[in-house]
N, C-alpha and C positions, 0 to 999 in steps of 0.2 A: 326515850328508852326507859324501861322500868328498872328500878333498883330495888333489890330485896331488902326489906327492913328486918330488924331483929325479931319481930314477931312472925316473920314468914310471909307477910303480905307484900305486895308490890306497890310501889309509889313512883310517880313520875317526878323527877327532880329537874326543875328548869335550870339551865346554865346560861350565863352570858359571858362573852369574851370581853376582857378589859381592853379597849382600843389602844391605850397607851402601852400596855404590855405587849400586845400583838405587834405594834409598830417598833418597839424596842427590840423585840426578838427578831423581827425581819431585818432590822439594821445590823444586829449582831451577826446574823448569818451572812449578810452581804459583806460586812467588813472582814469576817473570818475568811470568806472565799477569796477576797482580794489579796489577803496576806498569803493564803495557801497557794494561789496562782503566781505569787512572786511579783505582783504589780507594785507593791510597796515593800521596802526592805525592813521597815520598822513601824511601830505604832506611832511614833513621833512624826515620821514622814507622812504617814497616812492622815493623821490628824491635821497637819498643815494643808495637805492637798484637799481634804474634804471640808476644811474650814470648821472643824469642831475642836473643842478643848481636848487636850491629850488625856487628862484625867477622866473625862467622861468616856472617851473611847476605850481606855484601859479598863474601866469599870464595866462597861457594856460587854466587852469581850470576856 
């Protein structure tokens, strides 16, 4: 995709997804969905069931 530059010309700007961020974002959406659906009553309960640190899960969400 071309992105207009300040001088009016077009340039192609290559982009790359950061795999770690993509994975973290996918996990965050999954964990939020589980909470929204009522599968877990709290972050603490979910962290124990998913075998992740509660602080990590809280930060991710």
